[in-house]
N, C-alpha and C positions, 0 to 999 in steps of 0.2 A: 456561743451566741453569734449570730450573723453580723458580719461587718457591712451588710447591705440593707438598705431600705428600698423596697421595690414599690414603684409608683407605676401602675399599669392602667392605660386608658384604651378602651375599645370604642373607636370612632367608626367602625365598620358595622352598619346597621343590620346586615344579614348574618353576622357572625354571632352565634350564641355565646354567652359569657365565657371568654377564654382566660379570664384573669387567674383563676385558681390553677389551671393547667400551666400557665406561663410562670406563675410563682413557683410551682413544684419543679418545673424544668430548671429554672435558674438556681433554686436552692440546691438541687442535685448537682449541678455543675460547680457551684461554689463549694459544696461539701466535699466534692471529689478532690479538690486542690490541684487538679491537673492543669487548669488554665486560669490562674489567679488574675483578678482585676482589682483596680483601686477600690477602697472602701467609699461609702457614701450612698447617695440616692441614685438608683438606677431607674431611669424613666423609659418605659416601653409603650409604644403607641401602635395600634392596629389601624391602618388607613386604606383608602382606595387608591387606585392607580392615579387618578386625577390629583389627589392630595399629595402623594409622594412625588409626582411630576412637578408640581408647583414648588415643593421644598427643594427638589433637585435643581430646579432652575434658579431659585432664589440664592442658594448657597454654593452651587457648583457650576453655574452658568450652562446647565444642560437640562432643558425642560422635559426630557423624555422620562417616562415612568421607569422605575427600577425596582428591584426586589427588596433591598434593605439599604437604609442610610444610617450610619452610626456617627454620632458626634462624641468626641473624646471626653474623658474625665476632666474635671476642673476641681482640683483640691481646694482652692480658695473658696469655692462655692459648695464644698462638700458634695460634689457630684461625681458619681462613678461613671457617668456618661448617659447617652440617650440613644435608643434603638427605635427606628421607625420602620415598620414592616408593611408592605403592600399585600393585603389579603387577595386582591384581584390577581396580582402577579403569581402568588402561590397557587391559586385555583387554576389559572390557565397553564402554568408550567407543569403542574401535577397531571393535568389532562394530557398534555403533550408527551410526557414521559411515561404515562401509564402508572404513575405512583399514587399512593394515597395522599389526599390533600393534607392530612394530619402530618405526614412525614415531611412534606415540602415546607409546611409552615414551621415545623420544628427545626428544620434545617436553616431557615432564615433567622430564627431566634438564636440558634447556635452561631451562625455566621456573624451576627452583630456582636455577640459576646466575645468571639475570637478576635474581632477588631479591637475591642477594648482590652484584650489580653496581649495585644502587640502584634497580632498577625496581620498581614497585608495581602493584597491580591492585585497589585499594580503591574507586575511583570510576571513572566512565565514561571520563574523560580519561586517567587512568593506565592503565586497561585497554587503551585504544586504543594507547597507547605501548608497552605490554608486547606486544601482538599483533604490532605492526610489528617490534619487536626479536626476537621469537620467529622470525618468518619470515626475518629477516636471518641469525640464527644458524643456522637450518636450512639456508639456502643455503650458508653456509660449510661446514657438515658434508656437504652433498650433493656438494660438489666433491671430497671425499675418500672418499665412499661409506661413511662411518662409520655412518650410520643403518642401512644394510643389514646390518651385522655382527650386529645383534640378531636378524635373520631366522635366521641360522645358529645362533646361540647359544640360541635359544628353542625348539628342536625338541621339548622335552618337554611343551610346552603343548598 
């Protein structure tokens, strides 16, 4: 039985329903046991650059848009944490890199999860560890074709 309750909100109007794909992605990461996070409710929100920029400004004194913001677990509130993902950022970055949008969006979801699992990216050494963990997590997801679900579910973009 899962130790997580997933609460997923799609506030990005052009994104076709990503909720089932996100649930499968997180259930796969949880089941792998490779990157454990605290039990409780995990809240995931898909937003625009404008929205994530406002949150970034309100909580981190930097109003610029970013890819992912992760708020840590709070055991007193039975929260496993909160992950906020900018779909705009994933779209533009995927275009820059020539990568599928689905892969970039999956990477952002993984990145948020890894922050909750204790990974950081504030300095060069931590960033290198985060990049290795991201690739390991994506390999776990690739075995189940989870990332490709976002291709089907993002047909409105």
